[in-house]
MIDOTOR-384347 format. One record per residue (C-alpha): x, y, z; residue in three letters. Coordinates in Angstrom, 2 decimals, m for minus. Example, Ala and Ser with C-alpha at 12.3 -4.5 7.8 and 13.67 -1.06 7.14 Angstrom:
[[12.30 m4.50 7.80] ALA]
[[13.67 m1.06 7.14] SER]
END
This chain:
[[m0.02 0.02 m0.04] MET]
[[1.48 3.37 m0.99] SER]
[[2.05 6.15 1.53] THR]
[[m0.51 8.98 1.29] PRO]
[[1.04 12.07 m0.35] LEU]
[[0.30 14.49 2.52] HIS]
[[2.30 12.16 4.85] LEU]
[[5.10 12.05 2.29] THR]
[[5.06 15.80 2.18] VAL]
[[5.44 15.98 5.90] ALA]
[[8.26 13.53 5.72] ALA]
[[9.92 15.41 2.85] GLY]
[[9.37 18.69 4.71] ALA]
[[11.15 17.27 7.75] THR]
[[14.11 16.19 5.68] GLU]
[[14.40 19.54 3.95] HIS]
[[13.14 21.73 6.78] ARG]
[[16.31 23.82 7.07] PRO]
[[15.93 24.81 3.38] LEU]
[[12.18 25.67 3.83] ILE]
[[12.83 27.70 6.93] ILE]
[[15.74 29.54 5.28] THR]
[[13.58 30.48 2.24] LEU]
[[10.72 31.65 4.40] PHE]
[[13.13 33.56 6.72] GLY]
[[14.86 35.24 3.74] LEU]
[[11.55 36.47 2.40] PHE]
[[10.31 37.80 5.69] VAL]
[[13.60 39.59 6.36] VAL]
[[13.66 41.01 2.79] ALA]
[[10.13 42.38 3.08] THR]
[[10.79 43.85 6.54] LEU]
[[13.91 45.65 5.20] VAL]
[[11.73 47.14 2.36] ILE]
[[9.12 48.16 4.94] THR]
[[11.62 49.86 7.29] VAL]
[[13.20 51.68 4.31] TRP]
[[9.81 52.93 3.15] ALA]
[[8.84 53.80 6.73] GLY]
[[11.77 56.26 6.99] ARG]
[[10.31 58.15 4.05] GLN]
[[6.78 58.26 5.52] THR]
[[6.57 61.83 6.83] LYS]
[[2.90 62.84 6.80] ASP]
[[m0.62 61.53 6.35] ALA]
[[m0.38 61.63 2.48] ALA]
[[2.69 59.38 2.70] ASP]
[[1.11 57.01 5.16] PHE]
[[m2.22 56.69 3.30] TYR]
[[m1.39 57.21 m0.31] ALA]
[[2.41 56.71 m0.55] GLY]
[[2.79 60.39 m1.30] GLY]
[[0.93 59.81 m4.64] ARG]
[[4.30 59.20 m6.30] GLN]
[[3.70 55.78 m7.98] PHE]
[[3.47 55.44 m11.72] THR]
[[0.67 53.70 m13.52] GLY]
[[2.70 50.56 m14.14] PHE]
[[3.93 50.46 m10.46] GLN]
[[0.39 50.87 m9.21] ASN]
[[m0.95 48.30 m11.67] GLY]
[[1.64 45.82 m10.34] LEU]
[[0.72 46.69 m6.77] ALA]
[[m3.05 46.31 m7.50] ILE]
[[m2.21 42.92 m8.99] SER]
[[m0.30 42.04 m5.86] GLY]
[[m3.21 43.23 m3.71] ASP]
[[m5.85 41.41 m5.78] TYR]
[[m4.14 38.07 m6.42] MET]
[[m4.61 36.84 m2.90] SER]
[[m4.47 33.46 m1.13] ALA]
[[m7.91 32.88 m2.70] ALA]
[[m6.47 33.28 m6.23] SER]
[[m3.45 31.07 m5.67] PHE]
[[m4.47 28.44 m3.08] LEU]
[[m8.30 28.57 m3.05] GLY]
[[m8.88 28.57 m6.87] ILE]
[[m6.28 25.85 m7.53] ALA]
[[m7.98 23.74 m4.78] GLY]
[[m11.50 24.49 m6.03] ALA]
[[m10.60 23.49 m9.66] ILE]
[[m8.72 20.36 m8.39] ALA]
[[m11.78 19.20 m6.52] LEU]
[[m14.72 20.47 m8.64] PHE]
[[m13.28 20.96 m12.15] GLY]
[[m15.27 23.40 m14.27] TYR]
[[m17.25 24.76 m11.31] ASP]
[[m14.03 25.67 m9.53] GLY]
[[m12.75 27.58 m12.57] PHE]
[[m15.86 29.84 m12.27] LEU]
[[m13.94 31.68 m9.50] TYR]
[[m11.20 32.65 m12.00] SER]
[[m13.74 33.92 m14.54] ILE]
[[m15.67 35.89 m11.89] GLY]
[[m12.56 37.59 m10.36] PHE]
[[m11.33 38.60 m13.81] LEU]
[[m14.65 39.96 m15.18] VAL]
[[m15.01 41.99 m11.98] ALA]
[[m12.12 44.15 m13.12] TRP]
[[m14.08 45.48 m16.06] LEU]
[[m16.77 46.78 m13.67] VAL]
[[m14.12 48.42 m11.56] ALA]
[[m12.45 50.05 m14.59] LEU]
[[m15.66 51.27 m16.34] LEU]
[[m17.56 52.50 m13.30] LEU]
[[m15.30 53.28 m10.34] VAL]
[[m11.55 53.68 m10.89] ALA]
[[m11.30 57.10 m12.49] GLU]
[[m14.20 58.92 m10.81] PRO]
[[m13.11 57.70 m7.36] LEU]
[[m9.50 58.80 m7.91] ARG]
[[m10.71 62.27 m9.00] ASN]
[[m13.25 62.68 m6.18] SER]
[[m11.59 61.42 m3.04] GLY]
[[m8.60 62.03 m0.94] ARG]
[[m7.71 58.88 1.08] TYR]
[[m10.87 56.80 1.60] THR]
[[m14.41 55.95 0.26] MET]
[[m15.83 58.13 3.07] GLY]
[[m14.27 61.27 1.35] ASP]
[[m16.40 60.72 m1.74] VAL]
[[m19.65 60.27 0.24] LEU]
[[m18.89 63.19 2.63] ALA]
[[m18.50 65.58 m0.29] TYR]
[[m22.27 65.62 m0.90] ARG]
[[m23.73 64.30 2.37] MET]
[[m23.69 65.17 6.10] ARG]
[[m20.09 64.35 7.14] GLN]
[[m20.32 62.54 10.50] ARG]
[[m23.05 59.94 9.82] PRO]
[[m21.78 58.94 6.37] VAL]
[[m18.16 58.78 7.48] ARG]
[[m19.10 56.60 10.41] THR]
[[m21.08 54.35 8.10] ALA]
[[m18.27 54.14 5.53] ALA]
[[m15.61 53.48 8.22] GLY]
[[m17.73 50.71 9.75] THR]
[[m18.37 49.05 6.34] SER]
[[m14.68 49.23 5.36] THR]
[[m13.57 47.53 8.61] ILE]
[[m16.17 44.79 8.33] VAL]
[[m15.39 43.99 4.69] VAL]
[[m11.62 44.03 5.39] SER]
[[m12.00 41.60 8.39] ILE]
[[m13.99 39.18 6.19] PHE]
[[m11.22 39.29 3.57] TYR]
[[m8.57 38.98 6.29] LEU]
[[m10.19 35.76 7.43] LEU]
[[m9.48 34.10 4.05] ALA]
[[m5.73 35.19 4.13] GLN]
[[m5.25 34.02 7.73] MET]
[[m6.88 30.67 6.94] ALA]
[[m4.58 30.27 3.97] GLY]
[[m1.45 31.15 5.97] ALA]
[[m2.31 28.70 8.67] GLY]
[[m2.78 25.85 6.19] VAL]
[[0.32 26.68 4.22] LEU]
[[2.87 26.96 7.04] VAL]
[[1.33 24.01 8.94] SER]
[[1.78 21.85 5.86] LEU]
[[5.46 22.81 5.46] LEU]
[[6.51 22.62 9.05] LEU]
[[4.48 19.48 9.75] GLY]
[[2.35 21.18 12.30] ILE]
[[m0.83 19.12 12.93] THR]
[[m2.00 20.33 16.34] SER]
[[m4.70 23.03 16.52] ASP]
[[m2.55 25.06 18.88] GLY]
[[0.29 25.08 16.40] GLY]
[[m2.02 26.25 13.58] LYS]
[[m3.32 29.07 15.72] VAL]
[[0.23 30.09 16.54] ALA]
[[0.97 30.32 12.76] VAL]
[[m2.13 32.51 12.27] VAL]
[[m0.87 34.73 15.12] ALA]
[[2.57 35.01 13.54] LEU]
[[1.12 36.22 10.23] VAL]
[[m0.98 38.74 12.11] GLY]
[[2.02 40.13 13.96] LEU]
[[4.01 40.51 10.69] LEU]
[[1.05 42.27 9.12] MET]
[[0.84 44.77 11.98] ILE]
[[4.57 45.47 11.63] LEU]
[[4.35 46.08 7.86] TYR]
[[1.46 48.61 8.20] VAL]
[[2.59 50.42 11.36] THR]
[[6.16 50.85 10.14] ILE]
[[5.78 51.22 6.36] GLY]
[[2.34 52.66 5.72] GLY]
[[1.23 52.76 2.05] MET]
[[4.80 53.07 0.67] LYS]
[[6.02 49.97 2.38] GLY]
[[2.87 47.97 1.63] THR]
[[3.00 49.06 m2.05] THR]
[[6.60 47.92 m2.55] TRP]
[[5.90 44.59 m0.77] VAL]
[[2.89 44.14 m3.11] GLN]
[[4.98 44.86 m6.21] MET]
[[7.67 42.35 m5.27] VAL]
[[5.01 39.74 m4.41] LYS]
[[3.21 40.23 m7.72] ALA]
[[6.44 39.59 m9.67] VAL]
[[7.20 36.52 m7.52] LEU]
[[3.62 35.07 m7.87] LEU]
[[3.53 35.47 m11.63] ILE]
[[7.01 33.92 m11.93] ALA]
[[6.02 31.00 m9.64] GLY]
[[2.72 30.40 m11.49] ALA]
[[4.53 30.55 m14.90] LEU]
[[7.14 28.01 m13.69] LEU]
[[4.46 25.47 m12.44] ILE]
[[2.35 26.02 m15.63] THR]
[[5.33 25.30 m17.77] PHE]
[[6.29 22.14 m15.83] LEU]
[[2.69 20.83 m15.83] VAL]
[[2.33 21.44 m19.59] LEU]
[[5.72 19.84 m20.21] LEU]
[[4.39 16.63 m18.59] LYS]
[[1.50 16.64 m21.08] PHE]
[[3.73 17.66 m24.09] HIS]
[[1.98 21.09 m24.07] PHE]
[[m1.31 19.37 m25.07] ASN]
[[m4.08 21.05 m23.01] ILE]
[[m6.63 18.50 m24.22] SER]
[[m4.44 15.67 m22.85] GLU]
[[m4.15 17.56 m19.54] LEU]
[[m7.90 18.01 m19.22] LEU]
[[m8.56 14.36 m20.21] GLY]
[[m6.19 13.09 m17.61] LYS]
[[m7.67 15.42 m14.99] ALA]
[[m11.20 14.15 m15.75] ALA]
[[m10.04 10.52 m15.62] GLU]
[[m8.03 10.96 m12.38] ASN]
[[m10.81 12.83 m10.64] SER]
[[m13.06 9.78 m10.65] GLY]
[[m15.94 11.89 m12.01] LYS]
[[m15.18 11.31 m15.76] GLY]
[[m16.53 13.86 m18.25] ALA]
[[m18.68 15.50 m15.62] LYS]
[[m15.47 17.02 m14.18] PHE]
[[m15.17 19.21 m17.23] LEU]
[[m18.84 20.26 m17.38] GLU]
[[m20.82 22.70 m15.34] PRO]
[[m22.74 21.37 m12.33] GLY]
[[m20.41 19.22 m10.31] LEU]
[[m20.68 21.54 m7.33] LYS]
[[m23.39 24.00 m8.36] TYR]
[[m25.78 21.78 m10.31] GLY]
[[m26.80 19.05 m7.89] THR]
[[m30.14 20.72 m7.05] ASN]
[[m32.05 24.03 m7.30] GLY]
[[m30.37 25.47 m4.11] THR]
[[m26.90 24.95 m5.47] THR]
[[m27.87 26.46 m8.85] LYS]
[[m29.13 29.53 m6.99] LEU]
[[m25.91 29.56 m5.03] ASP]
[[m23.99 29.67 m8.22] PHE]
[[m25.95 32.77 m9.46] ILE]
[[m25.45 34.39 m6.08] SER]
[[m21.68 33.70 m6.21] LEU]
[[m21.41 35.03 m9.75] GLY]
[[m23.15 38.32 m8.81] ILE]
[[m20.96 38.80 m5.74] ALA]
[[m17.75 38.08 m7.66] LEU]
[[m18.55 40.44 m10.55] VAL]
[[m19.81 43.35 m8.49] LEU]
[[m17.61 42.92 m5.40] GLY]
[[m14.25 44.23 m6.72] THR]
[[m15.58 47.71 m7.33] ALA]
[[m16.53 47.96 m3.62] GLY]
[[m13.47 46.42 m1.96] LEU]
[[m11.85 49.06 0.32] PRO]
[[m8.24 47.80 m0.09] HIS]
[[m8.54 47.98 m3.92] ILE]
[[m10.33 51.34 m3.87] LEU]
[[m7.55 53.11 m1.83] ILE]
[[m4.96 51.98 m4.40] ARG]
[[m6.38 54.51 m6.88] PHE]
[[m5.31 57.36 m4.54] TYR]
[[m1.58 56.42 m4.78] THR]
[[m1.14 57.76 m8.31] VAL]
[[m0.72 61.51 m9.26] PRO]
[[m3.38 61.76 m11.95] THR]
[[m6.59 60.19 m13.26] ALA]
[[m4.74 59.10 m16.42] LYS]
[[m2.25 57.13 m14.17] ALA]
[[m5.24 55.56 m12.37] ALA]
[[m6.71 54.41 m15.69] ARG]
[[m3.31 53.10 m16.83] LYS]
[[m2.73 51.26 m13.56] SER]
[[m6.13 49.45 m14.00] VAL]
[[m5.26 48.51 m17.58] ASN]
[[m1.92 47.03 m16.37] TRP]
[[m3.72 45.23 m13.60] ALA]
[[m6.16 43.62 m15.97] ILE]
[[m3.34 42.35 m18.21] GLY]
[[m1.33 40.87 m15.30] ILE]
[[m4.35 39.46 m13.45] ILE]
[[m5.80 38.03 m16.72] GLY]
[[m2.54 36.18 m17.46] ALA]
[[m2.50 34.80 m13.96] PHE]
[[m6.05 33.57 m14.06] TYR]
[[m5.33 31.76 m17.32] LEU]
[[m2.56 29.96 m15.60] MET]
[[m4.99 28.71 m12.84] THR]
[[m6.24 26.26 m15.52] ILE]
[[m2.86 24.57 m15.41] ALA]
[[m2.57 24.84 m11.61] LEU]
[[m6.08 23.42 m10.87] GLY]
[[m6.45 20.86 m13.59] PHE]
[[m2.76 19.95 m13.22] GLY]
[[m3.35 19.13 m9.58] ALA]
[[m6.42 17.07 m10.54] ALA]
[[m4.46 15.19 m13.19] ALA]
[[m1.24 14.58 m11.23] LEU]
[[m2.42 14.22 m7.57] LEU]
[[m4.73 11.82 m5.87] ASN]
[[m8.03 13.54 m4.84] ARG]
[[m7.97 11.71 m1.49] ALA]
[[m4.47 13.07 m0.76] ASP]
[[m5.55 16.65 m1.47] ILE]
[[m8.56 16.27 0.83] LEU]
[[m6.48 14.56 3.62] ALA]
[[m3.96 17.43 3.47] SER]
[[m6.70 20.08 3.72] ASN]
[[m10.49 19.45 3.55] LYS]
[[m11.05 22.58 1.41] ALA]
[[m8.27 21.80 m1.10] GLY]
[[m6.14 24.86 m0.14] ASN]
[[m2.85 22.89 m0.36] THR]
[[m3.36 21.62 m3.96] ALA]
[[m0.97 24.19 m5.45] ALA]
[[1.99 23.51 m3.06] PRO]
[[1.41 19.74 m3.42] LEU]
[[1.43 20.18 m7.23] LEU]
[[4.67 22.16 m7.07] ALA]
[[6.35 19.35 m5.23] GLN]
[[5.05 16.77 m7.66] GLU]
[[6.23 18.59 m10.86] VAL]
[[9.54 19.37 m9.10] GLY]
[[10.44 15.73 m8.86] GLY]
[[7.97 14.25 m6.42] GLY]
[[7.89 13.75 m2.67] PRO]
[[11.23 13.10 m0.99] GLY]
[[13.33 14.55 m3.90] THR]
[[15.49 17.65 m3.51] THR]
[[13.84 19.22 m6.60] GLY]
[[10.39 18.61 m5.16] GLY]
[[11.37 20.04 m1.78] ALA]
[[12.95 23.10 m3.36] ILE]
[[9.91 23.87 m5.58] LEU]
[[7.53 23.16 m2.69] LEU]
[[9.46 25.61 m0.48] ALA]
[[9.75 28.29 m3.22] VAL]
[[6.06 28.18 m4.16] ILE]
[[4.99 28.05 m0.55] SER]
[[7.23 31.08 0.22] ALA]
[[5.61 32.87 m2.73] VAL]
[[2.11 31.96 m1.43] ALA]
[[3.16 33.22 2.04] PHE]
[[4.39 36.42 0.40] ALA]
[[0.98 36.67 m1.27] THR]
[[m0.77 36.48 2.02] ILE]
[[1.48 38.94 3.76] LEU]
[[1.10 41.55 0.98] ALA]
[[m2.67 41.24 0.86] VAL]
[[m3.17 41.31 4.66] VAL]
[[m0.99 44.46 4.80] ALA]
[[m3.19 46.13 2.16] GLY]
[[m6.44 45.15 3.91] LEU]
[[m5.22 46.28 7.31] THR]
[[m4.00 49.58 5.85] LEU]
[[m7.48 50.17 4.23] ALA]
[[m9.34 49.52 7.46] SER]
[[m6.97 51.45 9.74] SER]
[[m6.99 54.42 7.28] SER]
[[m10.75 54.45 7.26] SER]
[[m10.95 54.31 11.09] PHE]
[[m8.36 57.05 11.61] ALA]
[[m9.35 59.32 8.71] HIS]
[[m13.18 58.93 8.70] ASP]
[[m14.07 58.00 12.29] ILE]
[[m11.28 59.36 14.49] TYR]
[[m10.48 62.68 12.71] VAL]
[[m13.86 63.64 11.26] ASN]
[[m16.31 62.16 13.74] VAL]
[[m14.60 61.89 17.10] ILE]
[[m12.28 64.89 16.79] ARG]
[[m14.62 66.81 14.40] LYS]
[[m11.77 67.63 11.98] GLY]
[[m9.57 69.17 14.65] LYS]
[[m6.85 66.40 14.87] ALA]
[[m3.29 67.08 13.66] THR]
[[m1.75 64.87 10.90] GLU]
[[0.57 63.43 13.57] LYS]
[[m2.42 62.42 15.72] GLU]
[[m4.20 61.01 12.73] GLU]
[[m1.29 58.72 11.72] VAL]
[[m0.87 57.62 15.30] ARG]
[[m4.58 56.68 15.47] ALA]
[[m4.14 54.67 12.22] ALA]
[[m1.23 52.78 13.71] ARG]
[[m3.10 51.91 16.90] TRP]
[[m6.15 50.82 14.94] SER]
[[m3.90 48.48 12.89] THR]
[[m2.96 46.69 16.11] VAL]
[[m6.65 46.28 17.16] VAL]
[[m7.79 45.13 13.67] ILE]
[[m4.84 42.74 13.54] GLY]
[[m5.81 41.22 16.92] ALA]
[[m9.42 40.69 15.73] VAL]
[[m8.27 39.11 12.44] ALA]
[[m5.96 36.74 14.33] ILE]
[[m8.83 35.57 16.59] GLY]
[[m11.29 35.05 13.72] LEU]
[[m8.62 33.61 11.35] GLY]
[[m7.97 30.83 13.91] ALA]
[[m11.63 29.77 13.70] LEU]
[[m11.71 29.78 9.93] ALA]
[[m8.56 27.74 9.30] ARG]
[[m10.44 24.76 7.71] ASP]
[[m12.62 26.73 5.23] LEU]
[[m11.80 27.12 1.53] ASN]
[[m10.11 30.55 1.09] VAL]
[[m11.78 31.26 m2.31] ALA]
[[m15.17 30.76 m0.71] GLY]
[[m14.25 33.05 2.23] LEU]
[[m13.11 35.77 m0.20] VAL]
[[m16.34 35.39 m2.14] ALA]
[[m18.18 36.32 1.16] LEU]
[[m16.07 39.49 1.46] ALA]
[[m16.98 40.29 m2.16] PHE]
[[m20.67 39.92 m1.37] ALA]
[[m20.47 42.19 1.70] VAL]
[[m18.52 44.81 m0.33] ALA]
[[m21.04 44.67 m3.27] ALA]
[[m23.99 44.93 m0.78] SER]
[[m22.77 47.72 1.40] ALA]
[[m20.24 49.77 m0.59] ASN]
[[m20.95 49.58 m4.30] LEU]
[[m24.59 50.86 m4.27] PRO]
[[m23.57 53.92 m2.20] THR]
[[m20.53 54.75 m4.37] ILE]
[[m22.48 54.46 m7.61] LEU]
[[m25.46 56.51 m6.28] TYR]
[[m23.12 59.17 m4.99] SER]
[[m21.27 59.48 m8.28] LEU]
[[m24.15 59.25 m10.66] PHE]
[[m27.48 60.06 m8.98] TRP]
[[m28.32 63.77 m8.45] LYS]
[[m31.07 63.20 m5.82] ARG]
[[m29.14 60.83 m3.55] PHE]
[[m29.27 61.92 0.07] THR]
[[m27.61 61.17 3.45] THR]
[[m30.41 58.90 4.53] ARG]
[[m30.19 56.93 1.25] GLY]
[[m26.46 56.44 1.85] ALA]
[[m26.98 55.33 5.44] LEU]
[[m29.81 52.93 4.54] TRP]
[[m27.72 51.50 1.72] SER]
[[m24.55 50.97 3.71] ILE]
[[m26.09 49.71 6.95] TYR]
[[m28.86 47.69 5.13] GLY]
[[m26.42 45.99 2.77] GLY]
[[m23.89 45.37 5.51] LEU]
[[m26.32 43.94 8.15] VAL]
[[m28.27 41.84 5.67] SER]
[[m25.14 40.25 4.14] SER]
[[m23.39 39.62 7.46] VAL]
[[m26.63 38.16 9.07] VAL]
[[m27.22 35.88 6.09] LEU]
[[m23.64 34.66 6.27] VAL]
[[m23.92 34.00 10.05] LEU]
[[m26.99 31.83 9.49] PHE]
[[m25.68 30.04 6.35] SER]
[[m23.93 26.65 5.97] PRO]
[[m20.55 28.55 5.94] VAL]
[[m20.84 29.04 9.71] VAL]
[[m22.77 25.92 10.95] SER]
[[m24.60 22.77 9.95] GLY]
[[m22.12 21.01 7.67] LYS]
[[m18.76 19.16 8.12] PRO]
[[m17.08 21.95 6.16] THR]
[[m18.59 24.76 8.33] SER]
[[m16.68 27.04 10.71] MET]
[[m18.47 25.46 13.66] PHE]
[[m18.91 21.81 12.60] LYS]
[[m20.69 20.66 15.70] ASP]
[[m23.30 23.41 15.77] ALA]
[[m26.41 23.71 13.62] ASP]
[[m28.25 26.99 13.60] PHE]
[[m28.38 27.80 9.91] TYR]
[[m31.68 28.70 8.07] TRP]
[[m30.42 30.52 5.01] PHE]
[[m29.71 27.74 2.53] PRO]
[[m27.11 29.57 0.26] LEU]
[[m23.41 29.80 1.02] GLU]
[[m23.18 33.21 m0.58] ASN]
[[m25.71 35.93 0.24] PRO]
[[m25.16 38.16 m2.79] GLY]
[[m28.37 37.30 m4.60] ILE]
[[m30.43 38.76 m1.69] VAL]
[[m28.18 41.32 m0.05] SER]
[[m26.85 43.14 m3.19] ILE]
[[m30.28 44.02 m4.68] PRO]
[[m31.36 44.99 m1.04] LEU]
[[m28.46 47.40 m0.72] GLY]
[[m29.43 49.17 m3.95] PHE]
[[m33.17 49.10 m3.11] LEU]
[[m32.60 50.60 0.38] LEU]
[[m30.43 53.34 m1.05] GLY]
[[m33.20 54.29 m3.49] TRP]
[[m35.95 53.91 m0.89] LEU]
[[m34.04 55.90 1.81] GLY]
[[m33.57 58.74 m0.68] THR]
[[m37.29 58.82 m1.74] LEU]
[[m38.46 58.86 1.88] LEU]
[[m35.92 61.47 2.95] SER]
[[m37.12 65.03 3.73] LYS]
[[m33.62 66.34 3.00] GLU]
[[m33.16 67.89 m0.42] GLU]
[[m29.95 66.98 m2.23] ALA]
[[m27.83 70.03 m3.18] ASP]
[[m27.66 70.16 m6.98] PRO]
[[m24.60 72.45 m6.95] ARG]
[[m22.62 69.86 m4.83] LYS]
[[m23.57 67.13 m7.28] PHE]
[[m22.48 69.28 m10.24] ALA]
[[m19.19 70.04 m8.52] GLU]
[[m18.67 66.33 m7.81] LEU]
[[m19.61 65.37 m11.33] GLU]
[[m17.04 67.81 m12.83] VAL]
[[m14.37 66.60 m10.47] ARG]
[[m15.09 62.91 m10.97] SER]
[[m15.02 63.25 m14.78] LEU]
[[m12.19 65.77 m15.28] THR]
[[m9.99 65.59 m12.16] GLY]
[[m10.31 69.29 m11.59] THR]
[[m9.61 70.05 m7.94] GLY]
[[m8.55 66.53 m7.15] ALA]
[[m5.97 66.11 m4.40] HIS]
END
């Protein structure tokens, strides 16, 4: 009887552990050096929040790619394709199409209208304190949902490499990632985070290219042969390459698929850590250019997920992937080991260590961006404009941002420890649903609807936020299934795993209804000013 692959990985990892730890250590040290260097150049709030607006379109495009291609893209999608074939690949399509929505509707107007956060755009037309409080709250909740996925990915990855099987050890790994994230943001601010994201994007594309090349080499660069072998090895036959393996078993799963698709396509344009990236460039033209670069880089990467996911299905045993991690999050590192020479070989160990270090880099870069988005929103929107009523100095504002980073990091560590067995692509899809429900309706109404009022904004943000979070809490993601966050509990009544199909239309509806029922009259001059600014960049910071 052959040894299961995940046990062979653990044995191989033990044999080559010094190499693995050295590679990890080198990356962490290198990124910390970049962060400290950038931190010395962070002198004021514009530096901390927007990197001094000194990045070019290409640099920002690279950083956006680094911010967007998260643990969900690398670990979660590869695992979802390896386990569910065509239905897993839907994540790749959804994440990519979402960029077109961000480019066409949000990127340029937002860059022209705001200063540091989404709250700036809303506060331009509405009553400052209530909308800034709502925007800050929404940003923090969405960021924490997204952080959950990254923490879960980090726990799985490092536990696999270091042979950690105990729950306590996995929690310790999540805590380590959280501490590194807090260091990156508090020391480096946006400059440090952007440079780390650029380095990480280059490493991730290079790593994915290498594995794609090695997988295709095994199948003589014949994609048809690769897909055929994946279908055969999956045990599902032709169904593996057709829609419906995960989302076609009954009416509920079909509805879940529609819900997931809506959340993926609309979510990007409402993600706080992506939105703040548009403020780091000097002009609207650079913002547009950075999104074009990001689409090219991200598109190339998602095409390579075909080789990553179907390669894992073709070359690895499904039972071994599931035994290593129930949600399939370790499929990409296991595939790297396999194409590098197999378990126990030096080539396999080196490629496993390199790809895992790249995946770890991915997680660190994204968690830094997320934490920066939420701490910026707390400090700029809630602390300065609500608590201090605009009377705080820049020094106090940056200090508040740094302290909020510590608190948000602690919350993320606690929740990440609970979510360590969930598929990271699924967790990110939840963050997309919350962002599309709470943030996107308000942003679009503010930019394009003359009559939109403060009440409409508040109803839209809080309604979308509360409905999406409540539906997630009472869904199979949290309880009622072996794959749930709380496996032994059962309090779910909402049948879908993604709330987007209900909460996103509700966010738009509440924004419209709140505006109609509001006694407040929208100021047409303010809208005209915002329209000119959003379309031309006149008066943009």
